[in-house]
N, C-alpha and C positions, 0 to 999 in steps of 0.2 A: 409837476416836479421838474427839477432841472438836472442837467448832467452832473453837477456838483453833488446833488442829493443822491443820485444813483451811485456815484463813486464812493461816497461816504458809507452808504449801506453795504456795498460790496466789500469794502475794506473791513468793516466790522464782521461781516459773515466769514470772510477769508480767515480772519484771526481765530475764529472758533474752530476751524477745521483742524488745526494742529494741537488743540487742547485734548484731543482724544486719539487713541491708537487707530490707525487705519485698518487694523485687524478686526475691529469691531464692525462687522458687516451691517448689523442693524442700525448702528449709529450713522454709518456712512449713507445708507439708503435714506434715512430720515433727513440727513443733511442735504442730499441731492434733491429730494422731494421739496424741501423748504425753498431751496434756491429756484427750482423750476416754477413753483407756485408764485413766488415773488416776481420772477421774470414775466410770467403770464399777466400778472396784474399791472406791471409796468408797461408792457406792450399795449394793453388796453388803454392805459392812461396816456401813452405817448406813442403814436404810430412810428415815430422815428427812433424809438428805443432799439438799441442793438443788443439783442438777446445773447448772441455768441460772445460778444465782448464782456457782457455782464457775468455770464457763467464762468468765463476764464478769470475775470477779476475776483470772483468769489473763491476760486481755487478748484472748481469742478474739473476743468480740463487737465489740471496738473496731477490729479489722483490716478493711481494705477489700478485700483481695485474696481472690479466690475460690479455693476448694480444688478 
């Protein structure tokens, strides 16, 4: 996969973050787990994959709720 693919996926994931209330702890935990599993798969696929950048692009870094 290419950087363009990763960016497209992150944009789609980030869009789903704000479709639900951040007060729904179970939803947020599932959201973070999904992003983390995708990041792990992308790291396996591409050693140069930037996990932190992807997590931030998905919106995980911008959330204030604890997991």
